[in-house]
N, C-alpha and C positions, 0 to 999 in steps of 0.2 A: 504494500500500500504506500501511497505517496505521503511523505511526512512534511514536506515543505508546502506552505500556502503561498500562492501567487509567485511562483518561481520566475515568471516573466516580468515582474515588477509593474504589472498593469494596474494594481491597486496600491501597493506599497505600504499599507497600514501594518503589515506583519513584520516589516523590516526595520531594524534600528540602525540609523545612519547619522551619527554625530560628525561634526567637522566637515571635511570636504568630499566625502563619498556621497554622491547624490543619485537619485533615480527619477525618471520621468520621461516624457516624450522627447526624442532627439532624432537626428537624421540617420543614425546607423544602428537600428535594432537587428537582432538576429531573427526574431519573430515579433508579431504584434507591433506596438508603437513605442513601448518603453524599454529601458534597460538601466542598469546602474553604471556609474562612471565616476572617475576622479576628475574634479574640476574645481575652479574657484566658485564663489557664491553666486556669480553671474552665469555660471555654466560654461566658462571658457577655460582652455588649457592655461596652466599657471605654474610658476616656480615656487619652491619653498612651501608646498602644501602636503598634507597627509590626511588620511581618513580611513574609517572602517565602515563596513555595512555587514550586518549579521542577523541571524534569525535562530531562535531556540526551537527545539523540537523534542518530542518524547518518543523513544523507541518502544513499540509495543512489546508486551511479554511474548515469549516463545518465538523471538526473532532469531533466525540463523545468521544472517549477515545483512549489510546494507550496501546499496549501490549509490555512489555519489557521482553526479554528472552535471556539467555546466558548459557553457560556451563562452569564449573570451576573444576579444579583439583588441590589439594594441597598436597605437600609432605614436610616432615620436618625431621630435625635431632634432634629436641627437644625430650627429653625423658619424659617430664611431661605430665600428662593428666588432670592437674588442672590449671596451670598458663598460661596466654597469654603473649607471648614474641614477636611474629611476627604477623602482622595483615594486612588485606586488606579491603578496604571500597569502595562501589559502590554508586555513587550519581548521581542524575539528577539535573542540575543547569542551570540557564540562563546565558547569555553571560557576565553578571556582576558578575559571580561566586556566585550567591545566590541560594542555594539549594531550590528545590520546596517543599520538605518535609523531614522527617527523612531519613537517608540513605536507599537506596533500599536494600542493603545487607551489612552485616559485617561478615568477616571470620577471622580465626586465625589459629595458628599452631594446635589448638585443633580440627580443622575440616579436618585434613589430612585424605586422603583415596586413595587407589590404583586405582581409577577410576574417570571418570568425573561425575559430578552431574549437574542437570539442575536447574536453578533459573528462576522463572517466577513471574512477578507482573503486575498488571493492574493499570494504572493511569487515574483517571477520572477528574482530575482538568482541568480547561479551558485552554488548551494549543494552541488552534487553531490560525494559522497565526503567531506564534512566533518561534523564533530560540532558541534551547536548546542544551545542551551538556551532553552526558553521559560520566562519568569519573570513571576510575578505579585507585585507589591509594593503594600502598602497601609499607610496611616498615619492615625491619628486624633489630633486636637489635644487640648487640655486640657479641653474641655467638650462635653457633648451628643454622645455617640458615634454612629458609623455602623457597620453591619455589611456587609461586602463578601463576597458568596457567588460561588463559581465551581463549575461542574459541566460534565460531558460535554465535556472538552477533546479535540480531534481535530486531528491534523496528517497530511494525506494527501500522499504523494509521487506525482506524476503523471509516469510515464516518458515519455521521448521516444517519440512514436508511431512504431512501426515498420510499414512497409507492404511488401506484395509479396513477403514470404517464403513465404507459403502460396498454393498454387494450389487453389482450391475446385472439387470435382467438379461439373460442369455449370454452373459459374459461380454457384452458389447460396451466398451468404454468410450466416452464421447471425445477423448483427447485431453492432452496434458493441461491446457489452460483452464478449462471449466472443471476438469476432474480435481485439480489441486484446490480450487476455490470451494468446491462442494465437499471435499474431504475435510477442509477446515470447518465448514458449517456443520457437517455431521459430527465431528469430534466435539463440537461445542453444544451438541444436543438441539440444534436449530432445525435441521431437516432429518427426514427418515433415513435409516441406514440401507433401505432397499430403494433403488432408483432405476428408472427405465430411460436409457439415453434417447429412445425414440420419442419421448414426450417433452423433451427439454425445450423444443421450439413452440410448444403450445402456450396459450396465454395463461399467466398466473392470475388468480383472483385477488380482489382487495382483502378478503378474509384471510387468504394464505399469506399475503404480505403482512397483515396485522399480526398473524401468528409468528412469522419469522422475526419481525422487528421486536415484538414483545418478548420472545424467548432470548433474543440477543441482548436486550437491555435489562430484563428483569428475571430471566430464567423461568422457573415454573410459575404458572398463572396464580398459584396460591400467594405469591408475593404481591399480587395486585388485589388482594381480597378487600382492601379498603374501598375499592371502587364499587363494591356491591351496595354501598350506602349512598352512592350518587344517584339522584333521580334519573329515571330512564324515560325519555320522551320519544325514543326511536321505535317506530312500529316494527322495523325489521329485526331489531334486537329481541323483541318479544317473541319472534318466531324461532329463535335459536334455542336448542335444547341443551347445548353444552355450555356449562358455566364458564369454562376456560375461554371459549370463543367469545363469550359476552365480555369477559374482563379484558381480553386483548383488544377487542373492538372499542370498548370504552376508553382504553388507554390511548388509542390512536385518535379518538374524538376529543379527549379532554386534556391531553398533555400540552401544557403551555409553560415555557420556561420563564423565569423572572426576567424582566426587561433590563437592559443595561442602564437606562436612566432611572429606573425605580426598582432595584433588585429586591427590596423587602416586600413591597405590596403589589407592584405592577407585574404584568406579564407582557410578552411580545404580541399577544392577541392572535397568534397563529398556531393552529394545531395541525398535526400530520394529515388527518382527514378533515375535510370541510364539515362544519356542523350546520349546513344550510338546509338539509332536507330530512324529513321524517323517515325516508327510506334511503339509507346510504349506499344501496346497491352492492352489498358486500360479496354477493355470489357472482358478480360481474367481473370482467377484466378491467384494467385500468390503463389509462394513457401513460406512455413512458415518462413524459414530463411531469405528470401528476405523481407517479411513483417516485421520481427523483425528489420532488418537493416533500413527499411524505417521509422519505428516508432522511433527507437533510434536516427537516424540522424535528424528527424524532431524535436525531443526534445533535440537535442544537447548533447546526451550522448555518450561518447567516447567508442570505442571498447576496449576490453581487449585482447591484442595481445601476451601475454606471452606464451601461449600454441600453437599459430599458427606456423606451419612449412610447407611451400609449398612442401617440399620433404618427409614429413612423412606420413605414412599410419597408425600410431598409433591412438588410440581412445582418444577423449577428456575426461577429468575426470568427466564431468557432464552428459554424455549420452553414451550409448553403440552403437549408430548408427551414431555418429557424429565424423568424422575423423579430425585429426589435420590439414590437408591440405585444409579443406573446406573454401571456399572464405569468408563465412559469420561467421566463427567460433568466431571471436572477438566480434561481436555484440551479438551473442547468449549467449556467456559466460558472457558478461557484463550484459545482461538482466537477466540472472539467478542470478548473484550476487546481483542485485538490487531488487530481489523478484518479477520481472514482470512475470516470467514464472512458478511460483510455482504450477499453476493448469494446465500447458500445457504439462506435461509428462504423458505417458500412461503406459501400463503394464510393469512390471519388466522383464528384460532379464538376470536374474541371479544375483549373488551377487554384480556385479560391476556397476550396474546402471539401468537406465530406457530407454525405447525407446522414441525417440523424433520426428522422422520423419521430418528432416530438409528440405527434398526435396519434401515432400507432399504438396499439395495445402492447404492453411489455410482456416478454416471454419469461419462462422460468430461468433459462440460462442467462438472459440479460440481467435479471434482478439478482440472481445468485452471484454473478461477477461483481456487481456494485456492492452488495452487502458484505462480501468477503473483503473488499477493499477498506471498508469503514469499520468493520466489526471490532478491531483492536483499539479503537479510539473512542470509547464510550464517554458521553458527557458526564461531568462531575455533579455530585450533590442533587441527584433526582430524589425528591421526596414528595410528601403529600402536598406541600405548598407549591410544587411545580405544576399542579393540575388546576385547571379552571373548575370552579365549583358552581354549578348551576343554581339558579333561583336565589341568588344573594342580592338581587336588585330590589329597589323600592322607589316610590315616586319622589321621595324627598332627596334622592341623590341623582336625579336626572341631569343635573348640571355638571356632574363629574365625568370627565372624559373616559376613565376606565369603565365606569358603570355603563356608559352609553355603548360600549363595545360588547356588551353581554347578550346581544341578540343571538338566539340559537338558530332560527330559521329565517329565510327570506320569504317563505310562503307557509301559510297555515290555514287549514280548512277544518271546520268543526261544526257539527250540528249542536246548536246552543239552546234552542227553544222549540218545544213541541206543543201545539195547541190542538186539542180535540174539538171537533164540531159534529153536528148531526149529519151533515151532508158529506163533508170531507175534512180531513185533518190539514193543518198548516204547520210546516216546519220552517224555522228560520235558521239559515246556515251562514255562519260568519267566516269570511275569508279575507285575508289581508296580506300585503307585502309590507314588512316592517323590520327595522333594526332594533325595535324595542319589544321584541316578542315576549321577553320574560315578564314585563309589566302586564301585558295583555293576558298572558296565560294565567298569571296570578290573580288578576283583578276582574276579568271580564264577567265571570259568572256571579261574583259577589255584587258587582255593579248592577247586573240585571235584577238581582233579588232586592237590592236597596231601592231601586227605582219603582218596584212593584208594577212592572209593565203588564198591561192587560190588553188583550186583543179580542175584538168581537168579530164574529163572522155574520 
């Protein structure tokens, strides 16, 4: 799984860059529009400057080794081909600034070239479960500056290969890539130990996705027993006979993490599954982009909204069939930057990208590949307070922004009043579209009684 967030410096928020190492849009990226580079504060080559840019990452448990890869490009005004005057060093160190080994790479003005070069190294030291930092340091001397450029940084954690958890129907194995991912899921008790390779291209259902994510985050459904006390307004959940399925479905409907701006009381108001309908269609397939949004929200990964534009029909930079006004664009692009989607793009559609199929239903194999990428980085501190609690609204708090977000459905239909008559009966049916559903669910019948409505035929 990918351990570096935004390795292309397109967002930049995850990188720490004091002094003169900068990142942003500039004329010479390897990919995208941004990269990191040593320059003065105006972005120009300069003498007597130095700087670092770094990012911390945590290596998941049961990691066998990690692959470090990045691209570099160096230009210089130095005229020597013998002496080193400007240099760049790349190190992997722990949070106490102790390097794990000799520098990953050393560059200087002697390595200047008019193109990007790729650096790759494999680290086999025991890094599992520890937090590390990759750091790029560069320095120019007092004359004839150099520019050190870094782009497309990637650190991949390779898990200990697990074998023999899965028994394949007919002995037919689907191939190394999906097999390794499914072995990991099987070993963690997320999927069954008996699998049929011939069904992996079939559509996975929303209920099966809820089961997989619920098991990955919480293990056995008994750990979600507190959700039994949450009110259930979902007609479809009332048709489920398996209490575990109900708990996993409720988890996907109610899980909302504390917001960054208000971590004590607020939530981000977004749950993995939408709470807009009485019938969440759990037995149906789910669009690939909706599945990505559900997975990212369940693991508390923020969407990348820089390219989202509801008025734009231009293409996203990551796929040639993903429009910038797509409702799930932010989650898809963030998942791409995290390396969760590296195996989920299909045939090329010209020089500008790959097909992704955001509105196609997602298959078992596509979802298993994504889940295996993210499974070893669970969000921290999930507890009862991470869940939206229904029916906490009241009229007196309608001026509170958080309370206003507590609408459950955008449509509700209910027979509210039945009047008997000698010739025919009269039924009043109340339907509405509203963001204030909770208030109306709580108050409507009481209001009818208080008003003593009478109808004559």
